[in-house]
C-alpha positions as CSV (number, residue, x, y, z in Angstrom):
1,M,-0.2,0.0,0.3
2,S,1.3,3.2,-0.8
3,E,1.2,6.9,0.8
4,S,-0.2,9.4,-1.0
5,K,2.8,12.4,-0.9
6,Q,0.7,15.9,0.6
7,E,1.3,18.2,-2.6
8,T,3.5,21.4,-1.8
9,R,2.5,24.6,-2.2
10,R,4.9,24.7,-4.9
11,E,3.7,21.6,-7.0
12,E,0.3,22.9,-6.6
13,V,1.4,26.2,-8.0
14,A,2.7,24.3,-10.9
15,R,-0.5,22.6,-11.7
16,V,-2.7,25.2,-11.0
17,R,-0.5,27.3,-14.1
18,S,-0.6,24.0,-16.1
19,Y,-4.0,23.9,-15.8
20,L,-4.7,27.6,-16.8
21,A,-2.3,28.0,-19.7
22,G,-3.9,24.6,-21.0
23,Q,-7.5,25.4,-20.8
24,A,-7.5,29.1,-21.2
25,M,-7.4,28.7,-25.1
26,K,-9.1,25.8,-25.7
27,R,-12.5,26.9,-24.3
28,T,-14.3,29.5,-25.9
29,P,-15.1,33.0,-23.8
30,A,-18.4,32.0,-23.5
31,Q,-17.1,28.7,-21.7
32,L,-14.7,30.4,-19.7
33,V,-17.4,32.8,-18.7
34,E,-19.8,29.9,-17.9
35,T,-17.1,28.2,-15.9
36,L,-17.1,31.2,-13.6
37,Q,-20.1,31.7,-13.0
38,D,-20.7,28.4,-12.2
39,A,-18.1,28.8,-9.4
40,H,-19.6,31.9,-8.4
41,R,-23.0,30.4,-7.4
42,Q,-21.1,28.0,-5.8
43,F,-18.9,30.9,-3.6
44,L,-22.2,32.7,-2.8
45,A,-24.0,29.2,-2.0
46,A,-21.4,28.3,0.8
47,T,-21.4,32.3,1.5
48,A,-25.0,32.2,2.5
49,T,-24.8,29.3,5.3
50,I,-22.9,31.8,7.0
51,S,-25.5,33.4,9.5
52,D,-25.7,37.2,10.2
53,E,-24.7,36.3,13.6
54,D,-21.3,34.7,12.7
55,F,-20.8,36.6,9.5
56,R,-18.0,38.7,11.5
57,T,-16.8,36.0,13.6
58,P,-13.6,34.7,12.7
59,P,-13.2,30.9,13.4
60,Q,-10.1,31.2,15.4
61,D,-8.2,34.1,16.5
62,G,-5.8,35.3,13.3
63,E,-7.9,33.8,10.8
64,W,-10.5,35.1,8.5
65,A,-14.3,36.0,9.3
66,A,-16.7,35.2,6.2
67,A,-16.9,39.3,6.1
68,D,-13.1,39.3,5.1
69,V,-13.3,36.7,2.8
70,L,-16.5,38.5,0.8
71,A,-14.4,41.5,1.0
72,H,-11.7,40.1,-0.4
73,V,-13.6,38.2,-3.1
74,C,-15.0,41.4,-4.0
75,Q,-11.8,43.5,-4.4
76,I,-10.0,40.9,-6.5
77,A,-13.6,40.6,-8.7
78,A,-13.5,44.1,-9.2
79,L,-9.6,44.4,-10.0
80,E,-10.1,41.4,-12.6
81,E,-12.9,43.1,-13.9
82,Q,-10.8,46.5,-14.7
83,S,-8.1,45.0,-15.3
84,I,-9.5,42.5,-18.2
85,R,-11.6,45.5,-19.6
86,T,-8.7,47.2,-20.0
87,I,-7.0,44.8,-22.2
88,I,-10.1,43.9,-24.1
89,E,-11.4,47.6,-24.6
90,Q,-7.8,49.8,-24.5
91,G,-5.3,46.9,-25.6
92,E,-3.1,48.8,-22.5
93,Q,-1.2,46.9,-20.0
94,P,-3.0,46.6,-16.5
95,P,-1.5,46.9,-13.3
96,S,0.0,43.7,-11.4
97,V,-3.1,42.5,-9.0
98,S,-1.9,40.6,-5.6
99,D,-3.7,38.2,-3.6
100,R,-3.9,41.4,-0.7
101,I,-5.3,40.5,2.6
102,E,-7.5,43.3,4.6
103,A,-10.0,42.8,7.2
104,A,-13.8,43.9,6.2
105,P,-14.9,47.2,6.8
106,V,-17.0,47.3,9.5
107,E,-19.1,49.9,7.8
108,V,-19.6,48.0,4.7
109,T,-22.7,45.5,5.0
110,R,-22.7,41.9,3.9
111,E,-25.5,42.9,1.3
112,E,-23.6,45.9,0.0
113,M,-20.6,43.9,-0.5
114,L,-22.7,40.9,-2.6
115,A,-24.2,43.7,-4.4
116,E,-20.8,45.0,-5.3
117,L,-19.1,41.9,-5.9
118,E,-22.6,40.9,-8.5
119,Q,-21.8,44.1,-10.5
120,S,-18.2,43.1,-11.0
121,R,-19.2,40.0,-12.3
122,E,-21.8,41.2,-14.0
123,Q,-19.5,43.8,-16.1
124,L,-16.9,41.8,-16.5
125,F,-19.5,38.7,-18.2
126,A,-20.8,41.5,-20.5
127,V,-17.1,42.6,-21.5
128,V,-16.1,39.1,-22.0
129,H,-19.3,38.1,-24.2
130,Q,-18.8,40.5,-26.7
131,A,-14.7,40.5,-27.2
132,D,-12.8,39.2,-29.8
133,P,-11.3,36.1,-28.3
134,L,-8.4,36.5,-29.5
135,A,-8.1,39.9,-28.7
136,H,-4.6,41.2,-27.1
137,I,-4.3,37.7,-25.6
138,D,-0.1,38.6,-25.5
139,I,-1.0,41.4,-22.9
140,T,0.0,39.4,-19.8
141,W,-0.1,40.9,-16.3
142,G,1.1,39.4,-13.4
143,H,-0.1,37.7,-9.8
144,G,2.8,37.7,-7.1
145,E,2.4,33.8,-6.6
146,F,0.5,32.5,-10.0
147,G,2.7,34.8,-12.3
148,R,1.6,36.4,-15.6
149,M,-1.1,35.7,-17.8
150,N,-3.3,36.9,-20.3
151,W,-7.0,37.8,-19.7
152,R,-8.2,34.5,-20.4
153,E,-5.8,32.9,-18.1
154,W,-6.9,35.5,-15.9
155,L,-10.9,34.8,-16.4
156,L,-10.1,30.7,-15.6
157,F,-8.0,31.6,-12.9
158,A,-10.8,33.7,-10.9
159,R,-13.2,30.4,-11.2
160,V,-10.1,28.9,-9.8
161,H,-9.9,31.7,-6.9
162,A,-13.8,31.6,-6.6
163,L,-13.9,27.6,-5.4
164,D,-10.8,28.4,-3.5
165,H,-12.7,30.6,-1.4
166,M,-15.6,28.8,-1.4
167,R,-14.2,26.1,0.5
168,Q,-12.8,28.7,3.1
169,M,-16.7,29.6,3.5
170,Q,-17.5,26.4,4.2
171,A,-14.6,25.4,6.3
172,I,-15.5,28.9,8.6
173,A,-19.4,27.5,8.5
174,T,-18.1,24.2,9.9
175,A,-15.9,25.1,12.5
176,L,-18.5,28.1,13.7
177,A,-21.0,25.4,13.7
178,Q,-18.9,23.4,16.0
179,E,-18.4,26.2,18.4
């Protein structure tokens, strides 16, 4: 019986990069949007499982609360939309994106964050649906860990990012339910 080896972060990043590079050009922009829409729905469903009472409660000290995860996803979704729009519509280089970690502003409600996220996603989907599938794919911009990607790879990466944070929301819900 063989033991399965735990994948290192470096191996995981290489696997994800290979997936992004291999699949982004095989799928049409509409198919890429569909995969992101599906991941987005899963993220929203996981977020909905966290009660309003627990929304700003981290499962443990030093960890993100559901509000922090949602704020982060909103922030990155807005950056993805702005960057992809800049490339598709203007053919210009967007700024690099980092996977920032910031606490959710206390004055912003769950509903406001969800509305902001929905608006970013809808604007992104509209831009991509109208885009030439090969528009400016030579333009790449960087992610601190996953490197430089073109807009189609970024669109697929948005799916990976949404699913990663969906699992994080599920883990938060599970941890808070056990308290």
